N, C-alpha and C positions, 0 to 999 in steps of 0.2 A: 358682629353680625346685626344684634337687635338695635344697634346705634345706627348702621345702614337702613336696616327695617323702616324704623322710624322717621328717618331723614327724607326717605322715599316718600312714606304718606303721607308727608306734610310738604309735599311738593310742589312748587306754586303753580303750574299749569293745572294741578288738579283740584287745587282749591279752587283758581279762577273759574273752571268748569262747575266747581257745585256749586259756587257763590251765583255763576250766569244761571243753568240750568234751575236753581231751586227760586231764583227771583223769580225768572219768567214763568213757571209754574203757578207758583201763588199769585202773582199778577191775572194770568189769563184764565186758571180758574176758582177764581175767587166768587162767581158770582155761583160754580157749580159746589163750592164748601158751604157756601151761605144757605145752599139747598138742602144740601145733607144734615146741616146744624138744626136747621128748621124741623127737618124729616125727625131727627133723632130726639128733639125734645118737644115734636106734638105725639110722638108716639108713647115717650116715656118719663119726661118732663127735664130738669136738669138735673146736674152738669151736661152740658153736650162733648165735652171733650174728656176722654180717661187720662190721667197721667201716673205715671210709674217709674220709679228709682230703676235706674239699670246703671251699669258699668260702661265707663265709656274707655277711652285714651289713656294710656296708662294709669289705668285704676281708677281715674276720675271720674265721679259721681255724677251721673244730669237726670233729668225727668223727660222720660220721652212721652208723646204726645201722640194721640189716637184720637179719632171719632170715638164714643164709648159706645159697645155694642152689646152691651150686658144688661141685665136691669140694675137699679139704682139699689148700694149696699148687697148686691147679692153675692155671700159666702160660698165656701168652696172649695175644690180643689186647685189649684195654681196652673194646672195645666186643663185644655179645653179640648174637647172630644165633639166629633160629629152628632148632632142629636141635642145637647148640652141644653137644659131647659130653662139655663141662666139667658141663651143668645135670646135678642130681641128680633121682630121679625125685618125690623129694618137694620138690624147689626147682623143678622144673618147672610141677608144683600152684600153690606160693606164689608162682611170677611170674604167671600165667594169671588166678588170685584178688585178685593183689596183696597178699594176708596176709603176705606176706615183710615189706610199708612198715609193717605194726603198731608196730615198737619205736621208730619216729621219733616218736611221738605222746610218747615220753621227752625226743625232742628240741625239740619243740616247748613241753612243761613247762620245760627248762631255758631257754628263749627264745633258744635257736638258730634255731628255724625256726617256723614259722607254718603253719597249715593250710591256708591259700591262700597261694599266690606263686610267682617262678618257681623252674624247681627248680636246687637247687644243682648245680654243677658242680664237676669236678677240678681242681687249682691250672693243668695242664699248658693243658685250653682256655680258662679264664680269662684265661692272658696270654695266647694267641693273639688274642685279641677283649678286651682291657683294654679298650679305650675305650669298647665299648659297655656293657661290664660297669660300668662308674664311675656310668652311670645305672640300670641295671638293680638293681645290688646298693645302692639307696637304701632299697629293701626288704626284708624276711626274706623269705627263701630257702623253698616250703612243701613239703608234702605233694606238693599237686596243683596244677594249673593249668592253662590254657590248652594247653600244647603237650603237657599228661600226657592230654588227649583229644583234641588233634587226631595224636597221634603212638601211641595206643595199642599200635598193631598196629608198633612199631618194627621191633622184632627180625625181623619178616616180613620189611619193607620194605629192612633189612640187609644179608639172606638172600639176596635177590635180584638183589644186586652184585655183580663179582666182585672189586671192594676194598672191602672195609663198612669200614674204619677211615676212605677216605678218602671214602668217601659221607659217613659222620658228620659230618668237618671241614667238608667242602665245599657241602653240601646239607643235612644234616639239622639240623646244629646251627645255622647261620644262619637256617634257618625258624623253627627254635625261639628263640632271639634275637629278632625280630621281633616272634613274639607277647610274648614275657616285657616289651618294649618296650611293646605296646600295653598291656598291664597295668597297669603303671607309671602310662603315663597316665590310665588309665581306673578304676584301681581303688577299689571302695568296696566297703560291707559287701553291698552288694545282687548286684554281680557276686562277691564270696567265695560268697554263697549260690547264686547261678546253677551257678558253678562247682563248688561240690560236689556239688550235686544230679546234674549232667550227669556229673559222674567216677563219681557210684553205679552211673549209668543204663547210662553205656558198661563199666563190670565186669560188672554184669549179664548185658548185650546179648554180650558174649563169649564167655562161658561154655558 
């Protein structure tokens, strides 16, 4: 079963779509990304990009790219809640509009991610749920997935908890994993197209 899922996730058609779309987005939105980079730098200096180690297809590690939305060298918890004072003004706007995710099209072009697939997690959480991830990571992680739509207001949800980190580990992440497992069982190009459209609709409605 895992072999079949892995083979499906690497289908030539899906990979061709990933490459074509990511290359098109990177070329067309190059001026927009340049403006975002300048805004991030103008407000809080360098670095413009945030890089973080994530776990990808078949447990292969890679560095995910985002525009930096927090202050440089800001410590604190590994989860972000609404009103987090580590987030800059520009960063808050980027998070609401999801524009901070644009550099991940480079991850897609490199083959580390797909347009649609389970969101990649940090090694710590993957190890906590390694058995479940052994099936989830038979497909490439994606820029968006079912959990991205379901938990589009994740920061607000975590802000309501007295212990956001525990809330994420014990309730939110297991629910995300269930949605990721559902995607692995049922994924196809039609589902991917549906998730992409629903993601765009969710972003527009939340603005």
